[in-house]
C-alpha positions as CSV (number, residue, x, y, z in Angstrom):
1,M,4.3,2.5,3.5
2,S,2.0,2.3,0.7
3,N,1.4,-0.8,-1.2
4,V,2.3,-0.1,-4.9
5,L,1.4,-2.2,-7.9
6,L,3.6,-1.8,-11.0
7,I,1.9,-2.7,-14.4
8,T,4.6,-2.9,-17.1
9,N,5.5,-4.8,-20.3
10,K,7.2,-8.1,-19.5
11,L,10.7,-7.2,-18.2
12,Q,13.4,-8.5,-20.4
13,K,16.6,-10.1,-19.0
14,Y,18.7,-8.6,-21.8
15,P,16.7,-5.5,-23.0
16,S,17.6,-4.3,-26.4
17,G,15.8,-1.1,-27.1
18,G,15.4,2.2,-25.1
19,R,12.0,1.5,-24.0
20,Q,12.9,-2.0,-22.6
21,L,15.9,-0.5,-20.9
22,L,13.8,2.2,-19.2
23,C,11.1,-0.2,-18.2
24,N,13.7,-2.4,-16.4
25,L,15.3,0.7,-14.8
26,N,11.8,2.1,-13.7
27,H,11.1,-1.3,-12.0
28,D,14.5,-1.5,-10.3
29,A,14.1,2.1,-9.0
30,L,10.6,1.4,-7.6
31,Q,11.9,-1.9,-6.1
32,Q,14.5,-0.1,-4.1
33,I,12.0,2.6,-3.0
34,Y,9.1,0.3,-1.9
35,E,11.0,-3.1,-1.4
36,E,8.5,-5.8,-0.2
37,S,5.6,-3.2,-0.7
38,L,6.0,-3.3,-4.5
39,F,3.9,-5.9,-6.4
40,L,4.7,-6.5,-10.1
41,F,2.2,-7.3,-12.8
42,E,3.8,-8.0,-16.2
43,L,2.0,-8.0,-19.5
44,S,3.0,-10.4,-22.3
45,H,2.8,-8.9,-25.7
46,R,0.5,-10.7,-28.3
47,R,0.1,-10.0,-31.9
48,I,-3.1,-8.6,-33.1
49,Q,-4.7,-11.1,-35.5
50,G,-8.2,-11.7,-36.7
51,L,-11.2,-9.4,-36.8
52,I,-12.2,-9.7,-33.3
53,S,-8.7,-8.9,-32.1
54,I,-8.7,-5.9,-34.2
55,M,-12.0,-4.7,-32.8
56,N,-10.9,-5.4,-29.3
57,A,-7.7,-3.2,-29.9
58,F,-9.9,-0.2,-30.5
59,Q,-11.3,-0.8,-26.9
60,G,-7.7,-0.6,-25.6
61,Y,-7.1,-4.4,-25.5
62,F,-3.7,-4.7,-27.0
63,D,0.1,-4.8,-25.8
64,G,-0.9,-7.7,-23.5
65,L,-4.3,-6.2,-22.1
66,D,-7.6,-8.1,-22.5
67,A,-10.6,-8.5,-20.3
68,N,-9.2,-11.5,-18.3
69,V,-5.8,-9.6,-17.8
70,I,-7.6,-6.5,-16.6
71,L,-9.7,-8.6,-14.2
72,A,-6.5,-10.3,-12.7
73,V,-5.2,-6.7,-12.2
74,L,-8.3,-5.6,-10.3
75,L,-8.1,-8.8,-8.1
76,K,-4.6,-8.1,-7.3
77,I,-5.3,-4.5,-6.3
78,E,-8.0,-5.8,-4.0
79,S,-6.0,-8.9,-2.5
80,K,-2.8,-6.8,-1.9
81,N,-4.5,-3.7,-0.6
82,I,-2.9,-1.5,-3.2
83,D,-2.7,2.2,-2.6
84,K,-0.9,3.3,-5.6
85,V,-0.5,2.0,-9.1
86,F,2.4,2.8,-11.5
87,V,1.5,2.3,-15.0
88,D,4.6,2.1,-17.3
89,G,3.3,3.3,-20.7
90,S,0.6,5.6,-21.8
91,N,-0.6,3.0,-24.3
92,L,-2.2,1.1,-21.3
93,G,-5.2,3.5,-20.9
94,A,-7.7,0.8,-20.9
95,V,-6.5,-0.6,-17.5
96,V,-6.1,3.0,-16.1
97,K,-9.7,3.9,-16.8
98,I,-11.0,0.7,-15.2
99,I,-8.8,0.8,-12.2
100,K,-9.9,4.4,-11.6
101,N,-13.6,3.6,-12.0
102,Q,-13.5,0.4,-9.8
103,F,-11.0,1.8,-7.1
104,P,-11.3,5.8,-7.2
105,Q,-9.4,5.9,-4.0
106,V,-6.4,4.4,-5.5
107,E,-3.8,6.8,-6.9
108,I,-2.6,6.1,-10.4
109,C,0.6,7.4,-11.8
110,T,1.3,6.8,-15.5
111,F,4.8,7.1,-17.0
112,F,4.8,8.3,-20.6
113,H,7.8,7.0,-22.6
114,N,6.6,9.1,-25.5
115,V,3.5,11.0,-26.6
116,E,2.3,7.9,-28.4
117,E,0.1,10.1,-30.7
118,K,3.0,11.9,-32.0
119,F,5.3,8.8,-32.3
120,F,2.7,6.8,-34.3
121,L,1.6,9.8,-36.4
122,G,5.2,10.1,-37.5
123,A,5.2,6.4,-38.3
124,F,2.0,6.6,-40.3
125,R,3.4,9.7,-42.4
126,Q,6.5,7.5,-43.2
127,N,4.4,4.5,-44.2
128,I,0.7,5.4,-45.3
129,R,-1.1,2.2,-45.0
130,F,-4.3,1.2,-43.3
131,R,-2.3,-0.8,-40.7
132,S,-0.2,2.3,-39.7
133,L,-3.5,4.5,-39.4
134,A,-5.1,1.9,-37.3
135,V,-2.1,1.6,-35.0
136,L,-2.2,5.3,-34.6
137,I,-6.0,5.4,-33.7
138,V,-5.8,2.6,-31.2
139,N,-2.8,4.3,-29.4
140,Y,-4.5,7.7,-29.5
141,L,-7.6,6.3,-28.0
142,S,-5.9,4.5,-25.3
143,E,-3.5,7.3,-24.4
144,R,-6.4,9.7,-24.1
145,K,-7.8,7.5,-21.3
146,S,-4.4,7.5,-19.5
147,V,-4.4,11.2,-19.7
148,K,-7.9,11.5,-18.4
149,Y,-7.9,9.0,-15.6
150,S,-4.4,9.2,-14.2
151,D,-3.9,11.2,-11.0
152,K,-0.1,11.8,-11.8
153,I,1.4,11.9,-15.3
154,I,5.1,11.7,-15.7
155,C,6.7,13.0,-19.0
156,L,10.3,12.9,-19.9
157,N,10.5,16.4,-20.9
158,E,8.6,19.7,-21.1
159,R,8.1,19.4,-24.8
160,D,6.0,16.2,-24.3
161,S,4.0,17.8,-21.5
162,L,3.0,20.7,-23.8
163,L,2.1,18.3,-26.6
164,L,-0.1,16.4,-24.1
165,H,-1.9,19.7,-23.4
166,K,-2.2,20.5,-27.1
167,V,-3.5,17.0,-28.0
168,Y,-5.5,16.0,-24.9
169,G,-6.0,19.2,-22.9
170,R,-3.8,18.2,-19.9
171,K,-0.2,18.8,-19.1
172,A,2.0,16.3,-17.2
173,T,1.9,16.8,-13.5
174,H,5.8,16.0,-13.2
175,I,8.9,15.7,-15.4
176,S,11.4,12.9,-15.0
177,A,14.2,12.8,-17.5
178,M,15.6,9.8,-19.3
179,A,17.7,7.6,-17.2
180,L,19.8,4.5,-17.9
181,S,21.5,1.8,-15.7
182,D,25.1,2.2,-15.8
183,K,26.9,0.0,-18.4
184,L,30.4,1.4,-18.0
185,P,32.7,-1.4,-17.1
186,T,34.0,-0.9,-13.6
187,D,37.6,-1.8,-14.5
188,F,37.8,0.0,-17.8
189,A,40.2,2.7,-16.5
190,N,42.9,0.1,-16.0
191,N,42.0,-2.6,-18.6
192,F,40.6,-0.7,-21.6
193,K,42.8,-0.2,-24.5
194,P,41.4,2.3,-26.9
195,S,41.4,1.5,-30.7
196,R,43.8,3.4,-32.9
197,E,41.1,4.1,-35.4
198,R,39.1,7.2,-34.8
199,F,35.5,6.9,-35.8
200,A,32.1,8.4,-35.2
201,L,29.3,6.1,-33.9
202,F,25.5,5.9,-34.6
203,V,23.5,3.8,-32.3
204,G,19.8,2.9,-32.7
205,G,17.3,0.3,-33.7
206,D,15.7,0.4,-37.2
207,F,12.6,2.4,-36.5
208,Y,11.3,5.2,-38.9
209,A,13.1,8.2,-37.2
210,N,16.4,6.4,-36.9
211,R,16.2,5.0,-40.4
212,E,15.1,8.4,-42.0
213,G,17.9,10.2,-40.1
214,I,20.9,8.0,-41.0
215,L,19.9,7.7,-44.6
216,W,19.7,11.4,-44.8
217,F,23.1,11.7,-43.2
218,V,24.7,9.1,-45.4
219,K,23.6,10.8,-48.5
220,N,24.1,14.5,-47.5
221,V,26.9,14.6,-44.9
222,V,29.1,11.5,-45.3
223,P,30.5,12.5,-48.8
224,C,31.8,15.8,-47.2
225,I,33.6,14.3,-44.1
226,D,36.8,12.2,-43.7
227,I,35.9,10.1,-40.7
228,K,34.5,6.5,-40.7
229,I,31.0,6.0,-39.3
230,Y,30.1,2.9,-37.7
231,I,26.2,2.0,-37.5
232,V,25.3,-0.2,-34.5
233,G,21.6,-1.3,-34.0
234,R,19.3,-4.1,-34.5
235,G,17.6,-4.2,-38.1
236,F,20.2,-2.0,-40.1
237,E,21.7,-5.1,-41.6
238,K,18.9,-5.1,-44.1
239,L,20.0,-1.6,-45.2
240,R,23.7,-2.4,-45.6
241,N,23.5,-1.9,-49.5
242,E,21.8,1.5,-49.1
243,L,24.2,2.7,-46.3
244,E,27.7,1.4,-47.1
245,G,29.4,3.0,-50.1
246,D,32.8,4.4,-50.5
247,N,34.3,2.7,-47.4
248,K,33.2,5.6,-45.0
249,V,30.2,3.8,-43.6
250,V,30.1,0.4,-41.9
251,V,26.9,-1.4,-40.9
252,V,27.7,-3.6,-37.8
253,G,24.1,-4.3,-36.8
254,V,23.2,-5.8,-33.6
255,V,26.0,-6.5,-31.1
256,D,26.1,-8.2,-27.7
257,S,27.5,-5.2,-25.9
258,L,27.6,-1.5,-26.8
259,S,30.4,-0.7,-24.3
260,E,33.4,-1.2,-26.4
261,W,31.8,0.7,-29.4
262,Y,31.1,3.8,-27.3
263,L,34.5,3.8,-25.6
264,N,36.3,3.4,-28.8
265,A,34.3,6.1,-30.7
266,Q,35.7,9.6,-30.9
267,F,32.1,10.9,-30.6
268,V,28.5,10.1,-31.3
269,I,26.2,11.3,-34.1
270,A,22.5,11.7,-33.8
271,P,20.8,12.9,-37.0
272,I,17.3,12.5,-35.8
273,F,14.5,14.8,-37.1
274,D,11.3,13.4,-35.7
275,G,10.0,11.5,-32.6
276,S,8.9,12.0,-29.1
277,G,10.3,11.4,-25.6
278,M,14.1,11.6,-25.2
279,K,16.8,9.9,-27.1
280,T,18.4,7.1,-25.2
281,K,21.6,7.4,-27.4
282,V,22.3,10.9,-25.9
283,A,22.2,9.7,-22.2
284,E,24.2,6.5,-23.3
285,A,26.8,8.6,-24.9
286,L,27.3,10.7,-21.6
287,M,27.5,7.6,-19.7
288,F,30.5,6.7,-21.8
289,G,32.0,10.2,-21.6
290,K,31.3,10.9,-25.2
291,K,30.1,14.2,-26.9
292,I,27.3,14.1,-29.4
293,V,26.8,15.8,-32.8
294,G,23.1,15.9,-33.3
295,T,19.8,17.7,-34.2
296,E,17.5,19.7,-32.1
297,E,15.2,16.7,-32.0
298,A,18.0,14.6,-30.6
299,F,18.9,17.1,-27.8
300,T,15.1,17.5,-26.8
301,G,15.1,17.2,-23.0
302,Y,18.8,18.0,-22.8
303,E,18.4,21.7,-23.8
304,D,19.9,22.9,-20.6
305,I,23.2,21.2,-21.2
306,A,23.3,21.0,-25.1
307,N,26.2,23.5,-25.4
308,R,28.3,21.5,-23.0
309,I,27.7,18.1,-24.4
310,G,28.1,18.5,-28.1
311,W,27.1,20.4,-31.2
312,L,23.5,21.1,-32.3
313,C,23.0,20.9,-36.3
314,E,20.0,21.0,-38.5
315,S,21.6,21.3,-42.0
316,A,24.2,19.0,-43.8
317,E,26.6,22.0,-43.8
318,Q,26.3,22.4,-39.9
319,F,26.8,18.7,-39.5
320,V,30.0,18.8,-41.7
321,N,31.5,21.8,-39.7
322,A,30.7,20.3,-36.4
323,I,32.1,16.9,-37.3
324,K,35.3,18.6,-38.4
325,T,35.5,20.7,-35.2
326,A,34.8,17.6,-33.1
327,Q,37.6,15.7,-34.9
328,N,40.1,18.6,-34.0
329,V,39.0,19.4,-30.5
330,I,38.1,16.0,-28.9
331,T,41.3,14.7,-27.5
332,L,40.2,12.7,-24.6
333,N,39.0,9.1,-25.1
334,F,36.8,9.4,-22.1
335,D,35.7,12.8,-20.8
336,P,34.9,12.5,-17.0
337,S,33.0,15.9,-17.0
338,L,30.4,14.3,-19.4
339,R,30.3,11.2,-17.3
340,A,29.5,13.4,-14.2
341,I,26.6,15.0,-16.1
342,Y,25.2,11.4,-16.6
343,E,25.7,10.6,-12.9
344,E,24.0,13.7,-11.8
345,K,21.0,13.7,-14.2
346,Y,20.5,10.5,-16.0
347,S,21.7,7.7,-13.8
348,F,19.8,5.0,-11.8
349,S,20.3,6.9,-8.6
350,A,19.0,10.3,-10.1
351,S,15.9,8.4,-11.5
352,K,15.1,6.8,-8.0
353,A,15.4,10.1,-6.3
354,R,13.0,11.6,-8.7
355,F,10.5,8.8,-8.5
356,A,10.6,9.0,-4.6
357,R,9.8,12.6,-4.6
358,I,7.0,12.2,-7.3
359,L,5.2,9.2,-5.8
360,R,5.3,10.5,-2.2
361,S,4.1,14.0,-3.2
362,Q,0.5,15.1,-2.6
């Protein structure tokens, strides 16, 4: 069996965001596939401070990469007789380029969580400042190296693959959908007692697309519906005054566990209008047997099952109508058919099977 080196951001014991969750799952899947033949190299994030640090970032030295770290990666490849390198993140293009130049025989597979150029372009448009522009440029330059020097490129969906081709001139070689480790309590069927309150749930951290989407939703949709909306996610506490109004919206903020929130919700809302990759909250909702009322952006990567898992909306009127329909037709607190979709397509076992096929393909 090949010796494989995984280069990834430092794995978190208690991951909070979608990217951290997926990094941990990717590691666990590769660990089960390659066992003792998998070697791990974790990158510790450091803030960019000072002129030299800023200049180095334009060379790709950010998100834990610098000349010393890259040298350590090269030494590990040599000492462990590495045949394949799995790079978890297209923003790590500096190390991809140097590995390919130093070890052209080593196969490099890069996993794209997003098309970073698209993601940070959206962030720049929401916050037009020099820093946002600089972040966009350094990520573009680094991602371009990942596209050019990787042997295999994995994207979450076909939309991102086509965007890669448009921006960089090369499509993904493989598609592997969003996946999540199972968080459904094993004993929930016997011990879970659903809340009497019927509510809709919004889950997500306070980054620009989530923030823009939920603010739009509260302004344009909430006045026309009669169900309470709970907002769960790190950072939204600071927007409590803007989001909470006539007792229809409650900002919960960060929580220790999402399980009870998902299980108690009647359905999930996903008013997301911008972004890249796939939305964690959709796969998460399926994990807990919940339908989703969301935008086309929210359902990107889930197009083939969108009509089975919820309602697609683009206007405030469509959201209002879909929410009223959902309130009337959703009678199951937990829908096993939705859970089955998660297990088939977006579970740990599904991701592991896809990775095994991709990494062993020629």
